[in-house]
C-alpha positions as CSV (number, residue, x, y, z in Angstrom):
1,M,98.0,74.2,113.0
2,E,99.7,76.9,110.9
3,I,98.4,79.2,108.2
4,I,101.0,80.8,106.0
5,D,100.8,84.2,104.4
6,T,101.2,85.1,100.7
7,N,104.7,86.5,101.2
8,I,105.9,83.0,102.5
9,L,104.5,81.4,99.3
10,Y,106.4,83.8,97.1
11,Y,109.7,83.3,99.1
12,K,109.4,79.5,98.9
13,Y,108.3,79.5,95.2
14,T,111.3,81.6,94.1
15,N,113.7,79.8,96.4
16,P,112.7,76.1,97.2
17,K,115.6,76.0,99.8
18,Y,114.0,78.8,101.8
19,S,114.2,77.9,105.5
20,I,110.5,77.8,106.3
21,E,108.8,74.4,105.8
22,I,105.3,74.7,104.2
23,E,104.4,71.1,103.4
24,G,100.8,70.3,104.4
25,K,100.2,73.7,105.9
26,K,97.1,75.9,105.5
27,I,96.5,78.9,103.3
28,S,93.4,81.1,103.0
29,S,91.5,81.7,99.9
30,I,92.9,85.3,100.0
31,N,96.4,84.0,100.0
32,A,95.7,81.7,97.1
33,L,94.0,84.4,95.0
34,E,96.8,86.8,95.7
35,F,99.4,84.2,94.8
36,L,97.7,83.2,91.6
37,K,97.2,86.9,90.6
38,N,93.5,86.6,90.4
39,I,92.6,89.8,92.4
40,E,91.6,92.8,90.3
41,K,92.2,96.1,92.2
42,I,91.4,98.6,89.6
43,H,88.0,97.4,88.5
44,T,85.8,96.7,91.6
45,N,83.4,94.3,90.0
46,S,85.8,91.9,88.3
47,A,88.6,89.4,88.7
48,K,91.5,88.4,86.4
49,F,89.7,85.1,85.7
50,Y,86.6,83.3,87.0
51,I,86.5,79.7,88.3
52,P,83.0,78.1,88.1
53,L,81.6,77.0,91.4
54,N,81.4,73.2,91.3
55,S,77.7,72.7,91.8
56,G,74.6,72.5,89.7
57,L,73.7,72.3,86.1
58,N,75.3,75.6,85.2
59,F,78.7,74.3,86.2
60,H,78.5,71.2,84.0
61,L,77.2,73.3,81.1
62,A,80.1,75.7,81.5
63,I,82.7,72.9,81.4
64,L,81.0,71.4,78.3
65,L,81.1,74.8,76.5
66,S,84.8,75.4,77.5
67,K,85.7,72.4,75.4
68,F,84.4,74.3,72.3
69,H,85.5,77.8,73.3
70,K,89.0,77.3,74.7
71,K,90.0,80.9,74.5
72,R,87.0,82.4,76.2
73,A,86.8,83.3,79.9
74,F,84.1,81.8,82.0
75,N,81.3,84.2,82.9
76,K,81.6,85.8,86.3
77,S,78.1,84.6,87.2
78,L,79.4,81.0,87.4
79,S,81.7,81.9,90.3
80,D,80.9,82.7,93.9
81,Y,81.7,86.1,95.2
82,I,81.5,88.4,98.3
83,T,80.4,92.0,98.1
84,F,82.1,94.2,100.6
85,E,80.4,97.6,101.2
86,F,82.2,100.3,103.2
87,N,79.8,103.2,102.7
88,N,82.0,106.2,101.7
89,D,85.0,105.2,104.0
90,F,86.6,102.9,101.4
91,P,85.8,101.6,97.9
92,S,83.3,98.8,97.9
93,Y,84.0,95.9,95.7
94,N,83.3,92.2,94.8
95,L,85.8,89.4,95.7
96,Y,85.4,86.5,93.3
97,N,86.3,82.8,93.6
98,N,86.5,82.6,97.4
99,I,85.0,79.1,97.5
100,S,85.9,78.0,93.9
101,I,89.6,78.6,94.5
102,K,89.4,76.3,97.6
103,Q,87.8,73.6,95.4
104,V,90.4,73.6,92.7
105,I,93.2,73.4,95.2
106,N,91.8,71.0,97.8
107,Y,90.3,68.6,95.2
108,K,93.2,69.1,92.8
109,Q,90.9,70.0,89.9
110,K,93.7,70.9,87.5
111,E,91.6,70.7,84.3
112,L,89.1,73.2,85.8
113,L,91.8,75.6,86.6
114,K,93.3,75.2,83.1
115,A,89.9,75.8,81.6
116,S,89.5,79.0,83.7
117,I,92.8,80.6,82.6
118,N,93.5,79.3,79.1
119,F,92.1,82.5,77.5
120,L,94.9,84.6,79.1
121,P,98.2,85.4,77.3
122,K,100.4,82.3,77.1
123,E,103.0,83.6,79.6
124,N,100.4,84.6,82.1
125,C,98.7,81.2,81.8
126,K,102.0,79.4,82.2
127,D,102.9,81.5,85.3
128,I,99.6,80.9,87.1
129,Y,99.5,77.2,86.3
130,S,103.1,76.8,87.6
131,K,102.1,78.5,90.9
132,Y,99.0,76.4,91.1
133,N,101.1,73.2,90.7
134,F,103.4,74.5,93.4
135,L,100.4,74.7,95.8
136,I,99.4,71.2,94.9
137,D,102.9,69.8,95.1
138,Y,103.3,71.1,98.7
139,N,99.8,69.6,99.6
140,L,98.6,73.0,100.9
141,D,95.0,73.0,102.2
142,C,92.9,76.1,101.4
143,I,90.4,77.7,103.7
144,S,87.7,79.9,102.3
145,L,86.3,83.0,104.1
146,E,83.1,82.4,106.1
147,Q,80.7,84.9,107.6
148,S,82.3,84.8,111.1
149,D,85.7,85.7,109.5
150,I,84.3,88.7,107.8
151,D,82.4,89.8,110.9
152,L,85.7,89.7,112.9
153,A,87.7,91.4,110.2
154,L,85.1,94.3,110.1
155,E,85.3,94.6,113.9
156,L,89.1,94.7,113.8
157,L,89.0,97.3,111.1
158,Y,86.5,99.4,113.1
159,K,88.7,99.2,116.2
160,F,91.9,99.9,114.3
161,L,90.4,103.1,112.9
162,T,89.4,104.5,116.3
163,N,93.1,105.2,117.0
164,H,94.9,104.8,113.7
165,S,94.7,105.6,110.1
166,L,95.4,103.4,107.1
167,K,98.3,104.8,105.1
168,D,98.9,101.9,102.8
169,D,96.7,100.4,100.0
170,F,93.3,99.7,101.6
171,R,92.8,96.4,99.8
172,N,96.1,95.1,101.0
173,C,95.3,96.1,104.6
174,W,91.8,94.6,104.4
175,N,93.2,91.3,103.1
176,D,95.6,91.2,106.0
177,L,92.7,91.5,108.4
178,L,90.7,88.8,106.6
179,I,93.7,86.4,106.8
180,A,94.3,87.2,110.5
181,S,90.6,86.7,111.2
182,I,90.7,83.2,109.7
183,A,93.7,82.4,111.9
184,V,91.9,83.7,115.0
185,N,88.6,81.9,114.4
186,R,90.4,78.6,113.9
187,N,93.0,79.0,116.6
188,M,95.9,78.7,114.2
189,N,99.3,80.2,114.2
190,L,99.8,82.8,111.4
191,I,103.3,82.8,109.8
192,S,103.7,86.1,108.0
193,K,106.0,89.0,107.2
194,D,106.0,91.5,110.1
195,K,103.2,93.9,109.4
196,L,101.5,96.7,111.2
197,L,98.1,95.1,111.1
198,N,99.3,91.7,112.3
199,Q,101.0,93.5,115.2
200,F,97.7,95.3,116.0
201,V,95.7,92.0,115.9
202,S,98.2,90.3,118.2
203,L,98.0,93.2,120.7
204,E,94.2,93.1,120.6
205,F,94.3,89.4,121.6
206,G,97.3,89.6,123.9
207,I,99.2,86.9,122.1
208,R,102.8,86.0,121.9
209,Q,104.9,86.8,118.8
210,K,107.9,84.7,117.9
211,R,110.5,85.8,115.4
212,V,111.1,83.0,112.9
213,T,113.6,84.8,110.6
214,K,114.7,88.4,110.3
215,K,111.6,89.2,108.3
216,I,109.1,86.5,109.3
217,T,107.1,86.4,112.6
218,E,104.8,83.7,114.0
219,Y,101.6,84.9,115.6
220,D,100.1,82.3,118.0
221,F,96.3,82.4,118.0
222,S,96.0,78.8,119.3
223,S,95.2,79.4,122.9
224,N,91.8,79.3,124.6
225,E,92.5,82.8,125.9
226,V,92.2,84.0,122.3
227,T,88.7,82.5,122.0
228,E,87.7,84.0,125.3
229,R,89.0,87.5,124.4
230,K,87.2,87.3,121.0
231,H,83.8,86.7,122.6
232,E,84.6,89.4,125.2
233,K,85.7,92.1,122.8
234,F,84.4,91.4,119.3
235,E,80.8,90.5,119.6
236,S,79.3,94.0,119.4
237,K,79.3,94.5,115.6
238,G,80.2,98.2,116.1
239,Y,81.1,98.3,112.4
240,I,77.3,98.4,111.6
241,N,77.3,102.0,113.0
242,R,79.5,103.0,110.0
243,S,77.0,101.4,107.6
244,W,79.5,98.7,106.5
245,N,78.0,95.5,105.2
246,Y,78.7,92.4,103.1
247,R,76.8,89.8,101.0
248,L,77.9,86.3,100.0
249,K,76.8,84.7,96.7
250,T,77.6,81.0,97.0
251,K,75.5,79.4,94.3
């Protein structure tokens, strides 16, 4: 199985003849949220829009109200979120729509996505809906973050910082580690632009890298050795020593 990174989505969206085939492949919730321009980086407790989690009475009430208030954003309390806390090392923040973005993609809930974005300026709404239809047309399957993915990403960040420093935007780097952790935990190949953190993760797991194009690399996390090395090297939860933590709100 292959999981494709956000840069691949952009390449294919802007150029349908781009050489990499994406039909039926996997994407993470992070990839989807980046691609659909949902992630808010300036304000740490918000997103560009909120997608109600498809469960319970609150969800059905929100959908009913949306029919009468078409230009109003859904309340953030209707979405799921993950709180990431990094003590004073990096800014803490909430990531919204981790599960709900998976639902609107995998279950093709087009009307729910429309209701979630129709308060935005017309051009923004049109752009997001076009990208969403692109994901649907290519039958991409979305995987949401789970606790094991966050644990592994935190361990990878902890190990990376023992010998390196982050020079780029922290949120971009953290997203890279979350995506790589999803690939590792599910023994998938990650197809991505060549990045420092992807190279670091591949070295940590001793895996093969294969050049796909001049800019794109395939990182093969499919072997049993990856699973064995993960249990051997990444079960200590050393990140707790830095007072890093996270909380998931799923309903």
